[in-house]
N, C-alpha and C positions, 0 to 999 in steps of 0.2 A: 455559344452557350447563352441561355436565357438570362438577361440581366435581372429578372425578377427573383432568381434563385438566391436564397440566403447564402452568404459566403463568410466562412469563419477562418480567421488566421489563428492556428493553434501553436502554442509555444510551451513545451514542457520544460520543467527543470531538468538539466542534463545529467541525470543519474538513472540507472536502470529501473529502480523502484518507482520512479516518477514518469519516465518515458513510456513504459509499458501500459500503465493505466490510461494515460492520455491517448495512446495509440488505439486501445480498445474502444474508448469513448468516441473518438473521431471516426473510426471505422463504422461504428453504429450510426453516428450522425450522417455519414455519407450514404449509408443504406436507406436513410429516411429522407433523402433528397437535399441535404445540405452540402454545398461545395466546400471542400476543405483544402486549405494550404497549410501544410505541416512544416513549421519552421524549427530547425535544430542546428546546434553548433556543429562545425565540420568534424571535430574529433569523434562525434557520435553518429554522424550522418551515414557512414558506410555500413553500419550495422542494421539499417532500417530496410523495410520491405520495398517492393517496387510500387510506383504510383500509377495513376491513370488520370483521365480528364476530370473525374469527380474528386480525386484525392491526389494532390500534387505535393511533392517534397521540395523544400528550399533550404539551403544551408547558409549559415553566416559564420563569420570569424568567431573563434572562441573568445576573443578579446571584447566582443560586444556584450557578453553576459554580465560581468561585474559592473561595468560602467553604465549599463542601461541604454546604450546608444542604439540598440536594435539594428545594427548593421548600417552600412552607408546608404541612407535614404531608401532602405528596402521597402518600407511601408509606402513611401511615395511612389516607388516603382510599381508596387502591387496595385495601388490606387489608379495608376495610369494605364494599367494593362487592360486593353479593351477586349482581349480574348476571354476574360473571365469576368463574372459579375463584380460590381463594386463591393468592397468589404462591408460586412454588417457588424462584425464583433471580433474582438480579440479574446480568445479562450486560452488563458495561461494558467500555469501552476500558481497556486495561492502564494507560494514563496516569492514569486516575482511581482511584487506589488508595484514596481515602477512601470509595468505595462499599462496600468490604469491611466497614468498621465499621458502615455503615448496614445492610447485609445481616445482620450478626451481631446487631444490635440487635433486628431483627424475626424472628430465629430462622430465617433462610433462608441459603442458600449464595451465594457470588459465583463467577461464572465470568468470565474475562477474555478479550478478543479482542486478540491481538497482531497489528498490521497490517503488520509488517515481516517480515524473514527470520528463520529459526531461528538463522542465524549471528549476527545482531545481538542476538537474545534471549540467546544463550549468552554473548556478550561482555559484554552489559549485566549479566548476573548474576555475572560475574567481575570487576566493577569493583574490589572490595577487593583481589583477587589482582593485577590489573593495576597498581593503585596501589602495592602492596608491592614489585612488580618494577620500579617506576620507568619505566613505559612510557606513562603517560597524558600528554597534552599539558600543558605548563606555560607560562603566559603566552603562549599562542598558538603556542608552538614545539613541533613534533611530535618524538617520539623516532625515532631511526634504527634501533632494534632490530627484530628479527623476533619475532613472537609464535609461538613454537614449543613452548610449555610447557603449552598448554591442551588437555586431553583433548576429543576430539570435533571439533576444528577443524584444518584444514590450516594450514601456516605462512602467516601474514599479516603484512605489514609494519605496524609500529605507526603509521606515518604515515597509514594509512587510517582510523584512529579519528577520530571527530568532534572538532572543536576544543572543543565544549561539555563534553567530559568532563574539565574542570579539577578536579584533586583538592583541593578546598577545602572542608573541613568546615564553614566558616562561611558558605558559599554556600548559600542556601535551595534553589536548583535542584539542587545536588549532593546535598544531604540528601534532597530529594524523590526523586531517582533511587534512592538507597539504600533508602528506605522502599518505593518502588514494587516494587523487586526482592524485598524481603523479603515483601511481601504476595503477590506472584505465587507464591512458594513455598508459601504457605498456601491458595491458592485451590482450590476444588473441581476446576476445570478451567481450563486455558489453551489456547485455540484459536488456531492460527497460520495465516495465509494463505500456506501453503507446501505442499510435497508431499514425502512420505517419500522417494520415489525420487530426488529432487533434492538433499535434504539429510539423508541417512540417519544419518550419524555424529553430526551436530549434534542431531538429534531424539532419538536413542538416549541421548546424554549428558544432555540435558535431562530425559528421563523417568527415567533411573536416578539422577541426582544431585540434582535440584531438585524435581520434582513428577511423580509417576507419570502424571498426566493432562495433560501437555504433549502435544498432538496436532496434527497437520497436517490441515487441512480445506480446502485450496485445490486448484486455483485457484477462488476463490469465484465468478467469473463463469462457470465451467463447471458448478458445482453448481446455479446459478440464473441463467439468462440475464436480464440487466436488461431492464426495459421500455424502449421507445423514448423515453418521457418520463422518463428516469432523473434522479434528484435531482441538481441542478447549480446552482452560483451564477450561471452564465451561460447565456444562450440558445444552444442548439446551432444551428449553421448546417448544415443537412442537405443543402443544395445541393451540397456538396462530394462527396456520394456520386454524384450525376449526373455530375459532372466526372470522377470516378474511373472510372465506367462506360465512358468514352470513351478511357481510356488502355490501353496494352498491358499484359499480365500482368507483374507484377514490375518495372515500369518507374518507379515513383514512390517518392521518399523522403518519408516522413511525419515532420514535425518538431513537437514540442511539449515545453515545459519545465514542464508541470504547472500547478498553480493558485496557487503562491506565489512562484516564483523571479522575481527581478528581474535583467535583463541590461543591460549597458552598450551604448552605441551601437557601440563598437569591436568588441565580441564578436559582435553580430549582423551587423555589416559583414563581419567575417572569415568567418562562416558563409556569408553570401550570396555572397561572392566565391568561396569554395571550391565552393559548389554550382554557380555559373555556369560555373566551369572544368570541372566534371565533365560538364556537358551533360545531366544527368538532370532529369526533371520533379520537381516537389516540391509538397507540400501543407503549408503552414506555419501553425500556430496562433499568432497574435499577439494575446494577451490585451490588453484595453484598459488594464490596469495592468502590462504587462510591462516598460515603460520608466519611468524616473524623470522624468516630464514629458511633456506632450502634444506639445511641439515636437520632441522626439527621435523620438516615434512618427510624427509627420507627415513628418519628414525621411526616415525609413527607408521608410515606405510609398511615398513618391514615388520613391525609388531602386529599390525592388523592382518597381514598376509597369513599369519599363523592360525587365524580363525576361519574356518571354512563355511560358516553360515551366512556370510555377508559379502557384498561387493562394494567397491569404492570407485566413484567416477568423479571427474572434475566439474561437471555441470550436468543437470538433468532437465528433461522436458517436464517441468514440475506439475503442470496441470494434468497431463496425461498420467503421470505417476500417481498423483492423489486420487484420480478417478479410477485407477486400476483396482480390480476386485481383490488383489492380493495384499493391498496396503491396509493395515489395521490401525496404525497410529502414526503421528507426525511429531518428531522431536524438532522443535523450531525455535528461532530467535524471537518469535512473536512480532515480526514486522507485519504491518497491517495488510499488505498484499497477500502474504502467505497465510495470515489468519483468515481472510475472506475466501481464498482459494480452498483451504482445508474445510472450512465450515460449509461452503457450497457443495463440496464433495462428500460431506457427511463423515469426515475423518476426525476423531478426537485429537486434541493438541496436547503435547507435553511441552511445557513452556520453559525455556531457558533464555530470558531476555539478556540483551547485551548493552544497549544504549538508547538514547532518544526517548521516544514514546513507548518503547517496548515493555517496560515494567508496568506502565498504565494499561497497555493492551492485555498483558497477562492478567491483571486484576479484573478487567472486563470479561475476559474469556472464562476465567476460573471462578470468580466470586459472583458474577452477575448473570452471565449467559449460561454458566455451568456446562461448558463444552470442552473442558480439559482439566489438566492437573499441573501444579507447579512442579517442575523438575529440579528446582533449586533447593539448597539447604533451608531448613526452617528459619534460621537466623540471618540469611543472606539472600538478597533478591536477584543476584547474578551468578553466584558460584554454585557448582554442582558437586555431589559426592557420588562415589560408585554405589553406595547403599541406597541413596535416594533414586538414582537412575534405575537400579534393579527394582525398587519398590513400585515406581510409577509405570514402568514398562510392563511388569508382571500384572499389575492391576488393570491397566488399559486393555491388555491383550487377553486376559484370563476371564474366568467365570464371574469374578467380582465386578468386572467392568461392563457387564452386559447392559445394565441400566444406562450407564454413560454412553455407550455406543448407540443405543436406541434413541436416546435424547438428541444426540448430535445428528443422527440420521433424519429425525423429524425436523430438526432445525434446517438441515440442508434442503429438504423438500420445500420448506417455507421460503427460504432465500431464493431458490430456483423459480418458484411461482411469482415472486416479486418482479422478475425480469420477463415473464411471459405476458401474453395478451391479457389486458385487464389488470395486470399486477401493478403494485404501487410504484415501483421504480420505472417501469416502462411508461406508465401514465405521466409521471413527472417529466420524463425525457420528452414525451410527446408535447407536453405543455411548453417546455423550453424551445423545441423546434417551431411550434406554432408562433411563439413570440418572436423568434428570429425571422420568420417569414413575414410577419406583420411589420417588423422594423424595416425589413428590406423593401417591402412594398411602399412604405411611407418615404423611404430614402430615395428611391428611384422615381417615385411619383407616378 
């Protein structure tokens, strides 16, 4: 293998919502001539795809993640491996700030993948300013103020900030956030799963104030279409695609709350009742661990079996579902991967956030991009009611939602173009690849 080829060691955060974006990005980089070594912890390793000479998988002990030891001299082993080019860069999840020190130790650069929005990246980097203005949550109580003092951001209610942003200097998690943000400002590159045309002011502010090389490279699933055997914790039930083939265009509500959310029986019952009232067909992903207890799951599945307009599966090939002509709306937890997948497919979002940045993502989708509706109660950012579910499903799927559907369709076309030849995201990724190749040429001399 040519030693002049740029060689990236990729290390995702070991959760499905972080592994998959890193996988898509690295597959695209490999197709652009970059040699990839994809590092993952052993408990996640068996779920990954097959590798080849251009794209190799390596696993390490799970114990290496929290301590930052990066395995037993694995970087030294990779550096000494003459069958592959010398390492050029560590590309790691932005959460894993300790990899910056590892890269520096071996004389290479670190690039970070930020798997959420540019809006959340910008807010995260302004935590000290938010703290000084007294708008961070305190003891679980959110501020009633409006965030209208941050360059690059539209006015956003402070109550949309995650509860986890407690301003406690003694809290290890808070200190870790501050360190992570400081490291991102020093990274050679920070790649975001977003699109310039969707968050232009945010991305311009990040590039001008924090790091010149904050770039949008999304939607990642448009840059590199995943394989049908996409990395997943759960077995996909592909029979749902045959069921969708039998449904009318735009007639099905797709429902999924991601890989981590836990819902109460009351909440899913409210959703089911609202769906039933709407009269629309639905495809609902009910993970094996969606409920706290098997009895609750069995009770719900028994109730849902009485409705003949929908099907329930444990896990779906989500991209293919969202791209299917029969799907007309997506009831979602507003995780950023799901948001980007739906927007790129031109599917309106019905947002029921659960935790982390999902309330903020909902605000971005509903209030600023105007690509969806809040599925929650007017006085609650997380809880739903059957009447509200009925209302938003009926609107999104009916005549009143025609303008919304057309707007999201146009946005989907814009996002897809960003990943095509000459598009903003692909140009950004080409610039990143060119820099990696220049660094490698200088390194091997």
